[in-house]
C-alpha positions as a Markdown table, in Angstrom:
| # | Residue | x | y | z |
|---|---|---|---|---|
| 1 | Unk | -128.1 | 178.3 | 42.8 |
| 2 | Unk | -128.6 | 175.9 | 40.1 |
| 3 | Unk | -127.9 | 172.8 | 42.1 |
| 4 | Unk | -130.5 | 173.8 | 44.2 |
| 5 | Unk | -133.1 | 174.2 | 41.4 |
| 6 | Unk | -136.5 | 174.8 | 42.4 |
| 7 | Unk | -139.0 | 171.9 | 42.9 |
| 8 | Unk | -142.6 | 173.3 | 43.6 |
| 9 | Unk | -144.7 | 172.2 | 46.4 |
| 10 | Unk | -147.2 | 171.4 | 43.9 |
| 11 | Unk | -145.1 | 168.9 | 42.2 |
| 12 | Unk | -143.8 | 167.3 | 45.3 |
| 13 | Unk | -147.4 | 167.1 | 46.3 |
| 14 | Unk | -148.3 | 165.5 | 43.3 |
| 15 | Unk | -145.7 | 163.0 | 43.2 |
| 16 | Unk | -146.7 | 161.9 | 46.7 |
| 17 | Unk | -150.2 | 161.5 | 45.6 |
| 18 | Unk | -149.4 | 159.4 | 42.4 |
| 19 | Unk | -149.9 | 155.5 | 42.8 |
| 20 | Unk | -146.9 | 153.6 | 43.5 |
| 21 | Unk | -148.2 | 150.6 | 41.6 |
| 22 | Unk | -145.5 | 151.0 | 38.8 |
| 23 | Unk | -142.9 | 150.2 | 41.5 |
| 24 | Unk | -141.7 | 146.9 | 41.8 |
| 25 | Unk | -141.9 | 145.8 | 45.8 |
| 26 | Unk | -138.1 | 145.0 | 45.5 |
| 27 | Unk | -136.7 | 147.4 | 43.2 |
| 28 | Unk | -133.1 | 145.7 | 43.5 |
| 29 | Unk | -134.7 | 142.3 | 42.5 |
| 30 | Unk | -136.5 | 143.9 | 39.5 |
| 31 | Unk | -133.0 | 145.8 | 38.5 |
| 32 | Unk | -131.1 | 142.6 | 38.6 |
| 33 | Unk | -133.8 | 140.8 | 36.6 |
| 34 | Unk | -133.7 | 143.1 | 33.8 |
| 35 | Unk | -130.0 | 143.4 | 33.9 |
| 36 | Unk | -130.4 | 147.3 | 33.6 |
| 37 | Unk | -130.4 | 150.1 | 35.9 |
| 38 | Unk | -132.4 | 153.1 | 34.4 |
| 39 | Unk | -130.7 | 156.4 | 35.4 |
| 40 | Unk | -132.5 | 159.7 | 35.0 |
| 41 | Unk | -130.9 | 163.0 | 34.6 |
| 42 | Unk | -131.7 | 166.2 | 32.7 |
| 43 | Unk | -128.9 | 166.1 | 30.0 |
| 44 | Unk | -128.5 | 170.0 | 30.1 |
| 45 | Unk | -126.4 | 170.5 | 33.1 |
| 46 | Unk | -122.9 | 170.4 | 32.0 |
| 47 | Unk | -120.3 | 169.5 | 33.3 |
| 48 | Unk | -122.9 | 167.0 | 35.2 |
| 49 | Unk | -124.8 | 166.0 | 32.2 |
| 50 | Unk | -124.9 | 167.0 | 28.6 |
| 51 | Unk | -125.1 | 165.9 | 25.2 |
| 52 | Unk | -121.5 | 165.5 | 23.3 |
| 53 | Unk | -120.6 | 165.8 | 19.8 |
| 54 | Unk | -121.5 | 162.2 | 19.3 |
| 55 | Unk | -125.1 | 162.7 | 20.6 |
| 56 | Unk | -124.1 | 160.7 | 23.7 |
| 57 | Unk | -125.2 | 161.9 | 27.4 |
| 58 | Unk | -121.7 | 162.3 | 29.2 |
| 59 | Unk | -120.8 | 163.9 | 32.3 |
| 60 | Unk | -119.9 | 163.5 | 36.0 |
| 61 | Unk | -123.5 | 162.5 | 37.0 |
| 62 | Unk | -123.6 | 160.0 | 33.8 |
| 63 | Unk | -120.2 | 158.4 | 34.7 |
| 64 | Unk | -121.3 | 157.9 | 38.5 |
| 65 | Unk | -124.6 | 156.5 | 37.5 |
| 66 | Unk | -122.5 | 154.0 | 35.0 |
| 67 | Unk | -120.2 | 153.2 | 37.7 |
| 68 | Unk | -122.8 | 152.3 | 40.1 |
| 69 | Unk | -124.8 | 150.1 | 37.7 |
| 70 | Unk | -121.3 | 148.3 | 37.0 |
| 71 | Unk | -120.9 | 147.7 | 40.4 |
| 72 | Unk | -124.4 | 146.4 | 40.7 |
| 73 | Unk | -123.5 | 143.8 | 37.8 |
| 74 | Unk | -126.0 | 145.6 | 35.5 |
| 75 | Unk | -125.9 | 147.9 | 32.4 |
| 76 | Unk | -126.5 | 151.6 | 32.8 |
| 77 | Unk | -129.3 | 152.8 | 30.8 |
| 78 | Unk | -129.1 | 156.9 | 30.8 |
| 79 | Unk | -132.5 | 158.5 | 30.5 |
| 80 | Unk | -132.8 | 162.4 | 29.8 |
| 81 | Unk | -135.9 | 164.0 | 31.0 |
| 82 | Unk | -137.3 | 167.6 | 32.0 |
| 83 | Unk | -136.1 | 168.5 | 35.4 |
| 84 | Unk | -139.6 | 169.8 | 36.5 |
| 85 | Unk | -141.2 | 166.4 | 36.3 |
| 86 | Unk | -138.1 | 164.2 | 37.0 |
| 87 | Unk | -139.6 | 163.1 | 40.5 |
| 88 | Unk | -142.8 | 162.3 | 39.3 |
| 89 | Unk | -141.2 | 160.1 | 36.6 |
| 90 | Unk | -139.3 | 158.2 | 39.3 |
| 91 | Unk | -142.5 | 157.7 | 41.5 |
| 92 | Unk | -144.4 | 156.3 | 38.5 |
| 93 | Unk | -141.7 | 153.7 | 37.5 |
| 94 | Unk | -140.3 | 155.4 | 34.4 |
| 95 | Unk | -136.7 | 155.0 | 35.6 |
| 96 | Unk | -134.9 | 153.3 | 38.7 |
| 97 | Unk | -133.1 | 156.3 | 40.0 |
| 98 | Unk | -132.2 | 159.9 | 39.7 |
| 99 | Unk | -128.3 | 160.7 | 39.6 |
| 100 | Unk | -129.0 | 164.4 | 38.4 |
| 101 | Unk | -127.3 | 166.8 | 41.0 |
| 102 | Unk | -130.3 | 166.9 | 43.1 |
| 103 | Unk | -130.2 | 168.8 | 46.3 |
| 104 | Unk | -131.5 | 166.8 | 49.1 |
| 105 | Unk | -134.3 | 168.8 | 50.7 |
| 106 | Unk | -137.3 | 168.1 | 53.3 |
| 107 | Unk | -139.9 | 168.5 | 50.6 |
| 108 | Unk | -138.2 | 166.2 | 48.2 |
| 109 | Unk | -137.8 | 163.5 | 50.9 |
| 110 | Unk | -141.5 | 163.4 | 51.4 |
| 111 | Unk | -141.7 | 161.8 | 47.6 |
| 112 | Unk | -138.3 | 159.8 | 47.4 |
| 113 | Unk | -135.8 | 158.4 | 49.4 |
| 114 | Unk | -131.9 | 159.5 | 48.9 |
| 115 | Unk | -128.7 | 157.6 | 48.8 |
| 116 | Unk | -125.4 | 159.7 | 49.8 |
| 117 | Unk | -124.9 | 162.6 | 49.6 |
| 118 | Unk | -122.5 | 161.8 | 46.6 |
| 119 | Unk | -121.3 | 165.4 | 46.7 |
| 120 | Unk | -121.8 | 168.9 | 48.2 |
| 121 | Unk | -122.0 | 172.1 | 46.6 |
| 122 | Unk | -122.8 | 175.8 | 47.7 |
| 123 | Unk | -121.4 | 179.3 | 47.7 |
| 124 | Unk | -117.7 | 180.1 | 47.9 |
| 125 | Unk | -115.6 | 183.0 | 47.8 |
| 126 | Unk | -112.5 | 183.2 | 45.6 |
| 127 | Unk | -109.5 | 185.5 | 45.5 |
| 128 | Unk | -106.4 | 185.8 | 43.6 |
| 129 | Unk | -103.6 | 183.4 | 44.6 |
| 130 | Unk | -101.0 | 185.5 | 46.7 |
| 131 | Unk | -103.4 | 187.9 | 47.7 |
| 132 | Unk | -102.9 | 187.1 | 51.3 |
| 133 | Unk | -106.4 | 186.8 | 52.3 |
| 134 | Unk | -107.0 | 183.9 | 54.7 |
| 135 | Unk | -110.8 | 184.5 | 55.9 |
| 136 | Unk | -113.8 | 186.1 | 54.6 |
| 137 | Unk | -113.6 | 188.5 | 57.4 |
| 138 | Unk | -110.5 | 190.0 | 56.1 |
| 139 | Unk | -112.8 | 191.0 | 53.0 |
| 140 | Unk | -114.9 | 193.5 | 54.8 |
| 141 | Unk | -115.1 | 196.9 | 53.0 |
| 142 | Unk | -113.4 | 195.2 | 50.0 |
| 143 | Unk | -115.2 | 195.0 | 46.6 |
| 144 | Unk | -116.8 | 191.7 | 45.9 |
| 145 | Unk | -117.9 | 190.4 | 42.3 |
| 146 | Unk | -121.3 | 188.4 | 42.0 |
| 147 | Unk | -123.3 | 187.5 | 39.2 |
| 148 | Unk | -126.7 | 189.6 | 39.2 |
| 149 | Unk | -129.8 | 188.0 | 40.5 |
| 150 | Unk | -128.3 | 184.8 | 41.8 |
| 151 | Unk | -128.0 | 183.6 | 45.3 |
| 152 | Unk | -124.5 | 184.9 | 45.5 |
| 153 | Unk | -125.6 | 188.4 | 45.3 |
| 154 | Unk | -128.3 | 188.1 | 47.9 |
| 155 | Unk | -125.8 | 186.4 | 50.2 |
| 156 | Unk | -123.3 | 189.2 | 49.8 |
| 157 | Unk | -125.7 | 192.0 | 50.3 |
| 158 | Unk | -127.2 | 190.3 | 53.4 |
| 159 | Unk | -123.5 | 190.5 | 54.9 |
| 160 | Unk | -123.7 | 194.4 | 54.5 |
| 161 | Unk | -119.8 | 194.4 | 54.8 |
| 162 | Unk | -118.8 | 194.6 | 51.2 |
| 163 | Unk | -118.8 | 196.7 | 48.2 |
| 164 | Unk | -120.9 | 194.9 | 45.6 |
| 165 | Unk | -119.9 | 195.0 | 41.9 |
| 166 | Unk | -122.4 | 192.9 | 39.6 |
| 167 | Unk | -121.9 | 190.9 | 36.5 |
| 168 | Unk | -123.8 | 189.2 | 34.0 |
| 169 | Unk | -122.0 | 185.9 | 34.1 |
| 170 | Unk | -119.0 | 183.9 | 35.6 |
| 171 | Unk | -116.4 | 184.7 | 32.6 |
| 172 | Unk | -116.4 | 188.6 | 32.9 |
| 173 | Unk | -116.3 | 188.1 | 36.7 |
| 174 | Unk | -113.1 | 185.9 | 36.7 |
| 175 | Unk | -111.4 | 188.2 | 34.2 |
| 176 | Unk | -111.9 | 191.1 | 36.5 |
| 177 | Unk | -110.8 | 189.1 | 39.4 |
| 178 | Unk | -107.7 | 188.2 | 37.7 |
| 179 | Unk | -107.0 | 191.7 | 36.7 |
| 180 | Unk | -107.6 | 193.0 | 40.1 |
| 181 | Unk | -110.7 | 195.1 | 39.7 |
| 182 | Unk | -112.5 | 193.0 | 42.3 |
| 183 | Unk | -110.8 | 191.8 | 45.7 |
| 184 | Unk | -112.8 | 188.5 | 45.5 |
| 185 | Unk | -115.9 | 187.0 | 43.8 |
| 186 | Unk | -118.8 | 185.0 | 45.6 |
| 187 | Unk | -120.3 | 182.0 | 43.2 |
| 188 | Unk | -121.4 | 178.7 | 42.9 |
| 189 | Unk | -118.3 | 177.0 | 43.7 |
| 190 | Unk | -118.3 | 174.0 | 41.2 |
| 191 | Unk | -118.6 | 176.1 | 37.9 |
| 192 | Unk | -115.5 | 178.1 | 39.3 |
| 193 | Unk | -113.5 | 175.0 | 39.9 |
| 194 | Unk | -114.5 | 173.9 | 36.2 |
| 195 | Unk | -113.0 | 177.2 | 35.0 |
| 196 | Unk | -110.0 | 177.1 | 37.0 |
| 197 | Unk | -109.2 | 173.7 | 35.8 |
| 198 | Unk | -109.7 | 174.5 | 32.1 |
| 199 | Unk | -107.7 | 177.8 | 32.4 |
| 200 | Unk | -105.3 | 177.1 | 35.1 |
| 201 | Unk | -106.3 | 180.6 | 36.6 |
| 202 | Unk | -104.2 | 181.9 | 39.7 |
| 203 | Unk | -107.3 | 181.9 | 41.6 |
| 204 | Unk | -107.9 | 179.9 | 45.0 |
| 205 | Unk | -110.9 | 179.5 | 47.4 |
| 206 | Unk | -111.2 | 180.9 | 50.6 |
| 207 | Unk | -112.9 | 178.1 | 53.3 |
| 208 | Unk | -115.6 | 179.5 | 55.2 |
| 209 | Unk | -118.3 | 177.3 | 57.0 |
| 210 | Unk | -120.8 | 180.1 | 57.1 |
| 211 | Unk | -121.7 | 180.2 | 53.5 |
| 212 | Unk | -124.7 | 177.9 | 52.3 |
| 213 | Unk | -123.8 | 174.3 | 51.6 |
| 214 | Unk | -126.1 | 171.6 | 50.0 |
| 215 | Unk | -125.9 | 167.9 | 50.2 |
| 216 | Unk | -126.5 | 166.3 | 46.6 |
| 217 | Unk | -127.9 | 163.0 | 46.7 |
| 218 | Unk | -129.2 | 160.0 | 44.7 |
| 219 | Unk | -133.0 | 159.5 | 44.4 |
| 220 | Unk | -134.7 | 156.3 | 44.4 |
| 221 | Unk | -138.4 | 155.3 | 45.2 |
| 222 | Unk | -139.3 | 154.9 | 48.9 |
| 223 | Unk | -139.3 | 151.9 | 50.8 |
| 224 | Unk | -136.4 | 150.1 | 49.1 |
| 225 | Unk | -133.8 | 149.4 | 51.6 |
| 226 | Unk | -132.2 | 146.6 | 49.6 |
| 227 | Unk | -131.6 | 149.0 | 46.7 |
| 228 | Unk | -130.5 | 151.8 | 48.9 |
| 229 | Unk | -128.1 | 149.4 | 50.8 |
| 230 | Unk | -126.5 | 148.2 | 47.4 |
| 231 | Unk | -126.2 | 151.5 | 45.9 |
| 232 | Unk | -124.6 | 153.1 | 49.0 |
| 233 | Unk | -122.1 | 150.3 | 49.2 |
| 234 | Unk | -121.4 | 150.7 | 45.6 |
| 235 | Unk | -120.9 | 154.6 | 46.3 |
| 236 | Unk | -118.8 | 153.9 | 49.3 |
| 237 | Unk | -116.6 | 151.5 | 47.6 |
| 238 | Unk | -116.1 | 154.0 | 44.6 |
| 239 | Unk | -114.9 | 156.6 | 46.9 |
| 240 | Unk | -112.6 | 154.1 | 49.0 |
| 241 | Unk | -110.9 | 152.7 | 45.9 |
| 242 | Unk | -110.3 | 156.3 | 43.9 |
| 243 | Unk | -112.8 | 155.6 | 41.2 |
| 244 | Unk | -114.9 | 158.5 | 42.4 |
| 245 | Unk | -111.9 | 160.9 | 42.9 |
| 246 | Unk | -111.0 | 160.0 | 39.2 |
| 247 | Unk | -114.4 | 160.7 | 37.7 |
| 248 | Unk | -114.4 | 164.0 | 39.9 |
| 249 | Unk | -111.3 | 165.3 | 38.4 |
| 250 | Unk | -112.1 | 164.3 | 35.0 |
| 251 | Unk | -115.2 | 166.3 | 35.0 |
| 252 | Unk | -114.6 | 169.0 | 37.5 |
| 253 | Unk | -111.0 | 169.4 | 38.1 |
| 254 | Unk | -111.0 | 168.1 | 41.7 |
| 255 | Unk | -112.5 | 165.8 | 44.2 |
| 256 | Unk | -115.9 | 167.4 | 45.1 |
| 257 | Unk | -117.3 | 164.7 | 47.8 |
């Protein structure tokens, strides 16, 4: 799935081996001294980060980063960078943090520390509202739509209990679900939430803990407990006072924590 984009072992090893001289011994002190929190993201992953018509980087991740900066009493500085080198850029001090929908993995934790998670994502099963389907087990023998070549297809085939119909993309798959040509679809959950919010489509998720889920975290340089604590507090406060929910509903159409 896209939220669990591959970060190769070679790149992780390279990031681990890079010198840490670019990083201040106390990153929080450095950030407070400059008055800016430099936040890296790809800028090409809507609705999480993308460039709008006015050439401004916007999206869920951009708003989360900007709000955390505000709560640290500094200005946000949003930086776009290629995904395949984003951890190396953090380790060498090009920016202070990555708030870019990065899944927390054991390999990545060798190179950076994580704050959060600030949301969770993964595969989900969706059906038409009113279909009377309460669990994935009730779909055995039914026709399931998946996007060709994505993680959802592999998961659906591994269950060996569905009739599989493949599609080139989500829009066509959602149309067929609404028209009753498939009984359910399996897909990354967030893009479907966004599509439902935009079109008010009569589609609902079936909750199932067996589907793979991913914790999405905020990356910082290692050995920065003061910065980690300050950012975690900012995130916790956002979740407690409704700010996080408002940002999430603005971009995703629902609370995705």
